[in-house]
C-alpha positions as CSV (number, residue, x, y, z in Angstrom):
1,M,-145.7,-84.2,-274.4
2,I,-147.6,-86.1,-277.3
3,E,-150.9,-85.5,-275.2
4,N,-150.5,-81.7,-275.0
5,V,-149.6,-81.7,-278.9
6,I,-152.8,-83.2,-279.5
7,N,-154.7,-81.2,-277.4
8,R,-158.2,-80.0,-278.8
9,R,-157.5,-76.4,-277.6
10,N,-153.9,-76.7,-278.6
11,M,-155.0,-78.1,-282.4
12,R,-157.6,-75.2,-282.7
13,L,-155.1,-72.1,-282.1
14,A,-152.4,-73.7,-284.4
15,Y,-154.9,-74.0,-287.2
16,Q,-155.7,-70.3,-286.7
17,Q,-152.1,-69.4,-287.1
18,V,-151.5,-71.5,-289.4
19,L,-154.5,-69.6,-291.5
20,K,-153.3,-66.4,-290.1
21,N,-149.6,-66.8,-291.9
22,K,-150.9,-67.6,-295.0
23,G,-148.7,-69.8,-297.5
24,S,-148.9,-71.7,-300.4
25,A,-149.4,-75.1,-301.0
26,G,-147.1,-78.2,-300.6
27,V,-146.3,-81.3,-302.6
28,D,-150.1,-82.3,-302.3
29,G,-151.5,-79.4,-303.9
30,M,-153.7,-78.4,-300.8
31,Q,-154.3,-74.9,-300.4
32,L,-155.0,-73.0,-297.1
33,S,-158.8,-72.3,-298.1
34,E,-158.9,-76.4,-297.8
35,L,-157.9,-76.9,-294.2
36,T,-160.9,-75.7,-292.5
37,S,-162.9,-78.6,-294.0
38,Y,-160.0,-81.2,-293.8
39,V,-159.5,-80.5,-290.1
40,K,-163.1,-81.1,-289.6
41,Q,-163.4,-84.3,-291.3
42,H,-160.2,-85.6,-290.1
43,R,-159.0,-83.7,-287.1
44,D,-159.4,-87.3,-284.6
45,E,-158.0,-89.0,-286.5
46,V,-155.0,-87.3,-287.1
47,A,-154.7,-86.9,-283.8
48,M,-155.0,-90.5,-282.7
49,A,-152.2,-91.0,-285.4
50,L,-150.1,-88.8,-283.8
51,Y,-150.7,-90.3,-280.2
52,K,-150.1,-94.1,-281.6
53,G,-146.9,-92.9,-284.1
54,R,-148.4,-93.9,-287.1
55,Y,-148.7,-90.5,-288.4
56,N,-146.0,-90.3,-291.6
57,A,-145.0,-86.8,-292.8
58,Q,-145.1,-85.7,-296.1
59,A,-142.4,-84.3,-298.5
60,I,-141.5,-80.4,-298.2
61,L,-141.8,-78.6,-301.5
62,G,-138.3,-76.8,-302.3
63,V,-138.9,-73.4,-304.1
64,S,-136.3,-71.3,-304.7
65,I,-136.7,-67.3,-304.3
66,P,-134.2,-64.5,-305.3
67,K,-132.0,-62.9,-302.7
68,S,-130.8,-59.5,-302.8
69,N,-127.2,-59.9,-303.6
70,G,-128.5,-62.1,-307.3
71,K,-128.3,-65.3,-305.6
72,M,-131.0,-67.8,-304.8
73,R,-132.1,-69.2,-301.5
74,L,-134.0,-72.6,-301.4
75,L,-137.0,-72.8,-298.8
76,G,-138.8,-75.8,-298.0
77,I,-142.6,-75.6,-297.8
78,P,-144.6,-78.6,-295.6
79,T,-148.2,-79.4,-296.6
80,V,-150.7,-77.4,-295.1
81,V,-151.5,-80.2,-292.9
82,D,-147.7,-80.8,-291.8
83,R,-147.7,-77.0,-290.9
84,W,-150.8,-77.1,-289.0
85,L,-149.2,-80.3,-287.0
86,Q,-146.0,-78.7,-286.7
87,Q,-147.8,-75.4,-285.1
88,C,-149.0,-78.0,-282.4
89,V,-145.6,-79.3,-281.9
90,T,-144.1,-75.7,-281.9
91,Q,-147.0,-74.6,-279.4
92,S,-146.3,-77.2,-276.7
93,I,-142.7,-77.3,-276.4
94,T,-142.2,-73.6,-277.3
95,L,-142.5,-72.8,-273.2
96,K,-140.0,-75.1,-272.4
97,F,-137.3,-73.7,-273.8
98,E,-138.2,-70.6,-273.7
99,V,-137.5,-70.4,-269.6
100,E,-134.1,-70.6,-270.6
101,F,-133.3,-68.4,-273.6
102,K,-131.2,-65.7,-272.9
103,E,-132.2,-61.6,-272.6
104,H,-130.4,-61.0,-276.2
105,S,-131.6,-63.4,-277.9
106,Y,-134.5,-61.2,-279.8
107,G,-135.6,-63.6,-283.3
108,F,-139.2,-65.0,-283.6
109,R,-139.5,-65.1,-279.4
110,P,-142.7,-63.8,-277.3
111,N,-142.7,-60.2,-276.8
112,K,-138.9,-59.5,-278.7
113,N,-138.6,-58.1,-281.7
114,A,-136.1,-56.7,-284.0
115,H,-136.7,-53.3,-283.1
116,Q,-135.2,-54.1,-279.8
117,C,-132.2,-55.8,-281.4
118,I,-131.5,-52.9,-283.2
119,Q,-132.1,-50.6,-280.1
120,Q,-129.8,-52.3,-277.7
121,S,-127.0,-52.9,-280.7
122,Q,-127.2,-48.9,-280.6
123,K,-126.8,-48.6,-276.9
124,Y,-123.7,-51.0,-276.7
125,I,-122.1,-48.4,-279.4
126,H,-123.1,-45.0,-277.6
127,D,-121.8,-47.0,-274.3
128,G,-118.1,-47.8,-276.1
129,Y,-118.2,-50.8,-277.1
130,Q,-116.8,-49.4,-281.0
131,H,-115.7,-52.5,-282.2
132,I,-118.1,-55.0,-283.2
133,V,-117.7,-58.8,-284.5
134,D,-119.7,-58.8,-287.0
135,I,-120.3,-62.9,-287.9
136,D,-122.7,-64.5,-290.7
137,L,-123.3,-67.9,-290.7
138,K,-122.5,-69.6,-294.0
139,N,-126.5,-71.8,-295.2
140,F,-127.3,-71.7,-291.3
141,F,-130.9,-73.6,-292.0
142,D,-129.1,-75.7,-294.8
143,E,-126.1,-76.9,-292.4
144,V,-127.5,-77.8,-288.8
145,D,-126.7,-81.3,-287.7
146,H,-129.8,-83.5,-287.5
147,C,-128.2,-85.1,-284.5
148,L,-126.7,-82.9,-282.3
149,L,-130.3,-80.7,-283.0
150,L,-132.2,-83.9,-281.6
151,Q,-130.1,-84.1,-278.7
152,L,-130.6,-80.4,-277.3
153,L,-134.1,-81.2,-277.9
154,Y,-134.3,-84.4,-276.2
155,N,-132.6,-82.6,-273.0
156,K,-136.3,-81.1,-272.7
157,V,-138.8,-83.2,-274.7
158,K,-138.5,-86.7,-272.9
159,C,-141.4,-88.2,-275.0
160,P,-140.3,-90.6,-277.6
161,T,-143.2,-90.2,-279.7
162,T,-143.1,-86.5,-279.9
163,M,-139.3,-86.8,-280.8
164,R,-140.0,-89.3,-283.4
165,L,-142.6,-87.0,-284.9
166,I,-139.8,-83.9,-285.3
167,R,-137.0,-86.2,-286.6
168,K,-139.7,-87.5,-289.4
169,W,-140.3,-84.1,-290.2
170,L,-136.4,-83.1,-290.0
171,R,-135.9,-86.0,-292.2
172,A,-138.5,-85.3,-294.6
173,P,-137.5,-85.2,-298.0
174,I,-137.3,-82.1,-300.1
175,L,-139.0,-82.1,-304.3
176,I,-136.8,-79.5,-306.2
177,N,-138.1,-79.8,-309.9
178,G,-139.9,-83.0,-309.5
179,K,-137.5,-84.8,-308.0
180,L,-137.3,-86.2,-304.4
181,T,-133.9,-85.9,-302.9
182,K,-132.8,-87.5,-298.8
183,R,-132.0,-84.9,-296.5
184,R,-129.6,-85.3,-293.6
185,K,-129.1,-81.8,-292.2
186,G,-130.7,-78.6,-291.9
187,V,-133.8,-77.4,-291.1
188,P,-136.1,-76.3,-293.9
189,Q,-136.8,-72.5,-294.5
190,G,-140.4,-71.9,-294.4
191,S,-141.7,-74.9,-291.7
192,P,-143.8,-73.0,-288.1
193,L,-140.8,-75.1,-285.9
194,S,-137.9,-73.9,-288.3
195,P,-137.4,-70.5,-286.2
196,L,-137.6,-72.1,-282.2
197,L,-134.8,-75.1,-283.5
198,S,-132.6,-72.5,-284.8
199,N,-132.9,-70.8,-281.6
200,I,-132.9,-73.9,-279.6
201,M,-129.4,-74.4,-281.5
202,L,-127.7,-71.1,-281.2
203,H,-129.1,-71.2,-277.3
204,E,-125.4,-72.9,-277.3
205,L,-124.3,-70.2,-278.7
206,D,-125.8,-67.6,-276.6
207,K,-124.8,-69.6,-273.0
208,E,-121.1,-69.9,-274.1
209,L,-121.2,-65.9,-275.1
210,E,-122.7,-64.8,-271.2
211,K,-120.2,-67.7,-270.0
212,G,-117.5,-65.0,-271.4
213,Q,-119.3,-62.0,-270.1
214,H,-119.2,-61.2,-273.3
215,K,-121.9,-57.9,-275.1
216,Y,-123.5,-59.3,-277.7
217,V,-126.9,-59.4,-279.9
218,R,-128.7,-61.9,-281.5
219,Y,-131.8,-62.2,-283.9
220,A,-132.1,-65.9,-285.3
221,D,-128.6,-66.9,-287.2
222,D,-127.8,-63.1,-287.5
223,F,-125.7,-62.3,-284.2
224,S,-123.0,-59.9,-283.3
225,I,-120.5,-59.0,-280.4
226,Y,-119.6,-56.0,-279.0
227,T,-116.4,-54.6,-278.1
228,K,-114.3,-51.8,-276.8
229,S,-110.7,-52.9,-278.4
230,K,-109.7,-54.5,-282.1
231,S,-107.5,-57.0,-280.2
232,E,-110.2,-58.1,-277.9
233,A,-112.4,-58.3,-280.9
234,K,-110.1,-60.5,-282.8
235,K,-109.3,-62.3,-279.8
236,I,-113.2,-63.5,-279.2
237,G,-113.9,-63.5,-283.3
238,N,-111.4,-66.6,-283.5
239,K,-113.0,-68.2,-280.0
240,V,-116.3,-67.8,-281.7
241,F,-115.3,-69.0,-284.9
242,L,-113.6,-72.5,-283.0
243,F,-116.5,-72.9,-280.5
244,L,-119.1,-72.7,-283.7
245,Q,-116.8,-75.3,-285.8
246,K,-116.1,-77.5,-283.6
247,K,-119.5,-77.8,-281.0
248,L,-122.5,-76.4,-282.9
249,K,-120.3,-77.6,-286.4
250,L,-121.8,-74.9,-288.5
251,Q,-119.5,-72.6,-291.0
252,I,-118.9,-69.5,-291.0
253,N,-119.2,-67.0,-294.0
254,R,-115.4,-64.9,-294.0
255,E,-116.6,-62.8,-296.9
256,K,-119.5,-61.2,-295.0
257,S,-117.7,-61.8,-291.1
258,G,-115.1,-59.4,-290.0
259,I,-114.4,-56.5,-287.3
260,R,-116.5,-53.7,-288.0
261,K,-116.7,-50.1,-287.1
262,P,-120.1,-48.6,-286.6
263,V,-119.9,-46.4,-289.4
264,N,-119.5,-50.3,-291.8
265,F,-121.7,-52.0,-289.5
266,E,-124.9,-53.3,-290.7
267,I,-128.0,-54.9,-288.5
268,L,-131.3,-56.3,-289.7
269,G,-131.4,-53.9,-292.6
270,C,-130.3,-50.7,-290.7
271,K,-127.0,-48.9,-290.2
272,F,-125.6,-46.3,-287.6
273,V,-124.1,-42.4,-289.2
274,P,-122.4,-40.1,-286.6
275,T,-124.7,-37.5,-285.0
276,Y,-123.6,-34.1,-286.3
277,E,-124.3,-32.0,-283.2
278,K,-121.6,-29.3,-281.2
279,G,-120.1,-31.1,-277.6
280,V,-121.8,-34.4,-278.6
281,R,-119.3,-37.5,-279.7
282,G,-119.8,-40.8,-280.0
283,K,-123.4,-40.7,-280.8
284,Y,-124.9,-42.6,-283.3
285,Q,-128.3,-42.5,-284.9
286,I,-130.3,-45.5,-286.8
287,V,-130.7,-45.0,-290.7
288,V,-131.6,-47.3,-293.2
289,S,-129.0,-49.4,-294.8
290,D,-128.9,-48.6,-298.8
291,K,-129.8,-52.1,-299.8
292,S,-133.1,-51.6,-297.6
293,W,-134.1,-48.6,-299.8
294,K,-132.8,-49.9,-302.8
295,T,-135.1,-53.2,-302.3
296,L,-138.0,-51.1,-301.4
297,K,-137.5,-48.7,-304.1
298,Q,-137.6,-52.0,-306.3
299,K,-140.7,-53.1,-305.5
300,L,-142.7,-49.6,-305.8
301,K,-141.1,-49.7,-309.3
302,T,-142.8,-53.2,-310.0
303,I,-145.9,-51.7,-308.7
304,T,-146.9,-49.1,-310.6
305,R,-144.7,-50.2,-313.5
306,K,-146.7,-48.6,-316.6
307,T,-146.7,-52.0,-318.9
308,T,-148.7,-53.8,-315.8
309,P,-152.8,-54.1,-316.6
310,S,-153.9,-52.5,-313.2
311,S,-156.4,-49.7,-312.3
312,L,-155.4,-46.8,-310.2
313,V,-157.0,-48.3,-307.4
314,E,-155.5,-51.6,-307.2
315,R,-152.2,-50.2,-307.7
316,T,-152.9,-47.7,-304.4
317,R,-154.2,-50.7,-302.5
318,K,-150.8,-52.7,-303.6
319,L,-148.4,-49.5,-302.5
320,K,-150.3,-49.4,-298.8
321,E,-149.5,-52.7,-298.2
322,V,-146.0,-52.5,-299.1
323,Q,-145.5,-48.7,-297.9
324,R,-147.0,-49.6,-294.2
325,G,-145.4,-52.7,-293.9
326,W,-141.9,-51.2,-294.4
327,I,-142.3,-48.1,-292.3
328,N,-143.6,-50.1,-289.8
329,Y,-140.3,-52.2,-289.6
330,F,-137.6,-49.1,-290.1
331,R,-140.4,-46.4,-288.4
332,M,-137.5,-46.2,-285.6
333,G,-135.0,-45.3,-288.5
334,S,-134.0,-41.3,-289.0
335,I,-135.9,-41.2,-292.7
336,Y,-137.8,-38.4,-293.1
337,G,-135.9,-36.9,-296.0
338,K,-135.6,-39.6,-297.7
339,L,-139.3,-40.2,-297.5
340,K,-140.5,-36.9,-298.7
341,T,-138.1,-37.2,-301.9
342,L,-139.3,-40.8,-302.6
343,D,-143.1,-40.0,-302.1
344,S,-142.8,-37.3,-304.9
345,W,-140.6,-39.5,-307.2
346,L,-143.8,-41.9,-306.5
347,R,-146.4,-39.9,-307.4
348,N,-144.9,-39.0,-310.5
349,R,-144.7,-42.7,-311.1
350,L,-148.3,-42.6,-310.8
351,R,-148.9,-39.9,-313.1
352,Y,-147.0,-41.6,-315.3
353,C,-149.1,-45.2,-315.3
354,I,-152.6,-42.4,-315.8
355,W,-151.1,-40.5,-318.7
356,H,-149.9,-44.4,-320.4
357,D,-153.4,-45.9,-320.0
358,W,-155.3,-42.9,-321.3
359,K,-153.4,-44.3,-324.8
360,K,-155.0,-42.4,-327.4
361,I,-154.6,-38.8,-328.4
362,E,-158.1,-37.6,-328.4
363,R,-158.6,-38.8,-324.8
364,K,-155.9,-37.5,-323.6
365,R,-156.8,-34.4,-324.3
366,K,-160.8,-34.6,-322.9
367,N,-159.6,-35.7,-319.6
368,L,-157.2,-32.9,-319.8
369,M,-160.0,-30.4,-320.3
370,R,-162.0,-32.3,-317.2
371,L,-159.4,-31.6,-315.1
372,G,-160.0,-28.0,-315.6
373,V,-157.1,-27.3,-318.6
374,D,-158.5,-25.0,-321.2
375,K,-158.7,-26.2,-324.8
376,D,-155.7,-24.7,-326.4
377,H,-153.0,-26.5,-323.7
378,A,-155.5,-29.8,-323.9
379,Y,-155.0,-30.2,-327.9
380,A,-151.1,-29.2,-327.2
381,W,-150.5,-31.4,-324.6
382,S,-152.3,-34.3,-325.8
383,R,-150.0,-34.4,-329.0
384,T,-146.8,-33.5,-327.5
385,R,-144.1,-35.5,-329.3
386,M,-142.3,-35.5,-324.8
387,G,-142.2,-38.9,-323.2
388,G,-144.5,-40.0,-320.8
389,W,-141.7,-39.6,-317.6
390,R,-140.9,-35.9,-318.9
391,V,-144.8,-35.4,-318.8
392,A,-145.6,-37.0,-315.5
393,Q,-143.3,-34.3,-314.4
394,S,-144.2,-31.3,-315.8
395,P,-146.7,-28.9,-314.4
396,I,-149.5,-29.8,-316.4
397,L,-149.9,-33.1,-315.0
398,V,-148.6,-31.6,-311.2
399,T,-151.2,-29.4,-311.1
400,T,-153.7,-31.4,-312.2
401,I,-153.1,-35.1,-311.0
402,T,-153.0,-33.0,-307.5
403,L,-152.2,-34.8,-304.3
404,K,-155.7,-34.7,-303.4
405,R,-156.9,-36.2,-306.1
406,L,-154.4,-39.2,-305.7
407,Q,-155.7,-39.1,-301.8
408,K,-159.2,-39.8,-303.4
409,K,-158.1,-42.9,-305.5
410,G,-156.8,-44.4,-302.3
411,Y,-153.5,-43.1,-302.0
412,E,-151.2,-42.6,-299.1
413,S,-147.6,-40.7,-298.9
414,M,-145.3,-42.7,-296.9
415,L,-144.0,-39.2,-294.7
416,D,-147.9,-38.6,-293.8
417,Y,-148.2,-42.2,-292.4
418,Y,-144.5,-42.3,-290.7
419,L,-145.1,-39.1,-288.6
420,K,-148.7,-41.2,-287.7
421,V,-146.7,-44.5,-286.6
422,A,-143.5,-42.4,-285.5
423,P,-145.4,-38.6,-284.2
424,Q,-142.1,-38.3,-282.4
425,F,-140.2,-37.4,-285.9
426,N,-140.7,-34.0,-287.0
427,E,-138.8,-32.0,-290.0
428,P,-137.4,-29.3,-287.4
429,L,-135.6,-32.2,-285.3
430,Y,-134.4,-34.4,-288.4
431,T,-133.1,-31.2,-290.3
432,R,-130.8,-30.3,-286.9
433,T,-130.0,-33.2,-286.1
434,V,-129.4,-35.7,-289.1
435,R,-127.9,-33.3,-292.3
436,T,-125.6,-35.5,-294.4
437,V,-127.9,-38.5,-294.0
438,V,-130.6,-36.6,-296.1
């Protein structure tokens, strides 16, 4: 196995993947841009150290990022070199496990994605499985038992050198606020190995669920089970709780777990609402959860904050990155009406930024005249006591800083992009079937 890991082609592909994934420096401060020269100079030396079992994993950098609920999530960022080598190992051992992974496990797997997971969930609901066991694992990535995980790995990876290397990465200390802390459990979020390791651990749960012929979907540590009655859901929920606690040594977050009906259930940022069509019952359509809308709006607010020193071209470029990523993920949802409203709000935010950037009264007057406003109105509006946000929504800016002019600066409306990537959706269809969502 270690020979496959240090194979030149495998190491080159891993290096390319690490560059593609981007990411920040680890404890040694080496940036991703420095990896190219390092690989050229030290590839053979590192490969020999791996082969002889002499390679020592470096500590990982602990970085806390805010969660949507206000709490903090601890990420473990390995060094750039460790990320490269972990990617080498991941590529070498993935195939051994991939052939056994179950059909309804969708997270971090080839030819599987979140869209398939959400659509399968919708299919179960339409088939009448409308009592859903929604289980949230408590700090899953921080609680994974190393002994159990290494045993599951050893069942397929018999190479002692590769196993010792993986163990070193699992046991590498974490640097938090300048202080090194030992790690005896958990898989650091942020390493290329962690998605595969999480799937290997929770594959045991998949096997248990398939043994009982249960309907379920799983995306990494997010999973839900679909049943036809509340009593059946309670029975399965208790059984799964005991299996996770006793066999996998994982705890359930009781506050976030429970038995849900489709209208109260969320999966991967989406939720379900009934379709109100004549003669149709028990059918649900996919919409975006309130939390996902709120997160998007907060990101757009940050980019279009008037006090942020940034040009209009730079703002529109950043907006495109956020908007396209969000729409590509949520394009299967019914979002036409809300996007239309959001676009209008966002254009006014951009107009507000432009008005604020003009600053001085005389500059405002001259710019309004350049945009086609007559002298008297330009003079009056340049000296208005009205607040900037009210001016942005007023006819004086709406009719001068038009959509066409914003598009020349690189702006693209979310609705236009949505209709490009999801052409099957259009306004008449949306307004007919999703009146309550708008």
